N, C-alpha and C positions, 0 to 999 in steps of 0.2 A: 317232704324235704328233698331238696335237690342234692342227691348224693350218688356216688358210684360205689357199688359193692364189689369188693375183690376177695374171692374165696381162695385161700392158699392151701398148701398141702396139709395132710393129716397132722394133728398136733402130737407132740411128744409129751411126756409126763409133765415137764416143767411148763408147758404151754397151756395146761388145763386150768381153767378158772371156774369156781363155783358162781352161781348167779349173784350171790351176795358180794363176792369179790369184784365181779364185773360192775355192779352198781356203784360200789365204792370208788372204783377207778374212773367210772364214767362221770361221777359228780365232780371229780377233780381235773378231768381231762380238758384240754383246750379244744380238741376236736371230737366229734361224736364217733362211736363205734357201735356195731351191732354184735349180737351174741348168738352163737349157734351151738347149743348143747356143750358148753365147755370151752368153745373157741371164741376169742374176741377178734372181730373182723373190722379193721379200720375203714372209715368212709372218707372219701375225698369230696371236695365241693363240686357242685353241679354247674351247668352252664346257665347263662342268662335266659336262654330259651326255656330250659327246664324250669327255672323259677317263674317265668312268665306264665307258662301253662298251669303250673300248680296254683298260682295266685288267681288266674282267670277262672279255674274250676271252683276254687274255694269261694270266690266272690259270687259267682253265678249260683252256686248251691245255697250259700248263705241267704241271698236275696230271695231265691225261689222258695226256700223253706221257712222264711220269716213268719213267725206266729204259729208254726207247727212244732211238735215235740221232737225236734232233732237238734243235734249239735254237729258242727263241722269243724274239724281240726286239721291243721297242716303239719309239716314234717317235724316240728319240735316235740310233738307228743309221741311217746314210746308205746309200742304194742307188745304185750306179753302173751305168748302161746304156751300154755301149760303142758300140753301133751308132748310137744317136741322140745320143750325148754329153749325157747327162742325169744330174744328181744330184737325188735326191728323198728324202723322209723318209716312207715308208709308216707307217701307224698301227701295224700289227702285221705281222711277217714270221715265217714258219716255215722253217727251213733244215735239210735232211737232212744228216746227217754233220757235217763240220767246215765252218765258214764259209770261203768263198773271199774273201780280202781283196784289195782293189784297191791295188796298189803297196805291199803290206804295211801299209796303213793300217788299224788295227784298229777304226776307227769307220766304215769303208766296206766294205760287202759286195757280192757280185755274183751269188750263187746261191740266191735264195729259191725255195722250191717253192710256198708259199702266201703270198699277200698279202691283207691285210684293210685296207679303207679305211672309215672312218666318214664318212658323207656329211653335208655342211652345205649350206645354201641356195646358197652362192656356189661350191661346188666340185662338186656332184653331176653336173652336165652334163659337166664335164671328166673326172671320175673314171670316168664310164660310157663315154666316147668316146675322146678322144686319149690319155689316160693309160693306158687299157686297151691300146690299140694299142702304146704304148711298152713296156709290161710284156711284151707278147707277143714281143718281140725277145730276151727272156732265155731261154736254152736250157733252164734248169731249171724255169721257171715252169709250173705245172700247174693252179693253182686260184686263183680270184679271188672274194673275198667282199666285198660292199658292204652296209653296215649303215646304215639310216636312223635318225637320232637324234630325229626328230619324231614317229615312229609305229613300231609293231611291223611292220617290213618289212625283210626280208633277201633279197638277190639273190646267186645263186651261179653262177659259170661254171666248168666243169670241162673240161679239155682232153681231147678224144677222139683227135685226130690232127692233122697239120699243118694249121693254120688252121681247124680244126673244134672247136667248143666246145658243150657242152650248157648249158642254162640252166634254173635252178629258182628259184622264189619261195617265201618263207616269210612268212606274215602272221598266224599264230595263235600266241599266247603259250604254248599248251598243247602245241605241237609242238617238235621239236628240229632243229637244223641238223646235217645228216649230211655229214661231210667224205668226199671220195672219195680224197684223198691218203693217208689212214690211217684206221684203224677208230676213229673218234672221233665222238661225238654231243654237242652242247652244247645244252641246253634254251634256248629263246628267253627263258624266264623268267629264266635266269641271265645271258644276254646283256644284258637290259634291267634287271637288278637295280638299284634305287634311281634309275633314270632318271625324271626329272620331265617328262612330256610337256606338262603345262600351262604350265610355265615356258618350255619350248622353243618353244611355239606362241604365246606371248604377243606381241602387236604390239610392235615395238621402240620406237615412239614413245610408248607408254604410260608407261614409266618417265621419259622426258624431260618429259612433261606433268606428272607428279607432282612432279618437281624444280622446274619453273617455278612450280607452284602454291605 
């Protein structure tokens, strides 16, 4: 899902919500939010480039895994992490076999093998640090892909053993991202198809100045 996560200051007593209260609010809300152990964190819409990359990866994986026992899901499917009591919406998830639903809620899964996040300026530090640590509490989690939307740059973490991960970087559009969880390669040219880097790197104040003029 193309979204920007904004973590605010520590909650006060009246800002604390149980997971059940969060789910009830989420069902009625116009916009999605994530949940971090009692704190509800609003999410804002992502860019068109963010959406293009998520869609490109989902299509590539869906086609490559056709006929195999995997499911590919985009950002509307919620992920529950029991250990840290977190609900989040990864941009892309790959699940082996059948999805394991939390409390039989078919919009909430618990068993991704691969998680893909498209980085934005406001989320990249969180996605690379705390969020990765949270994902590592998922028993089935084996591979983490981080895709920069402002340049051709992909990071890959593959689980080797308990608390040990390999790390790879891809920054050449003529190369391919090679997954370790299954025999699939996705060309970076396909990952970044139709992505407009010039628009992504354009200063935010430029459009505001144009409107004022």
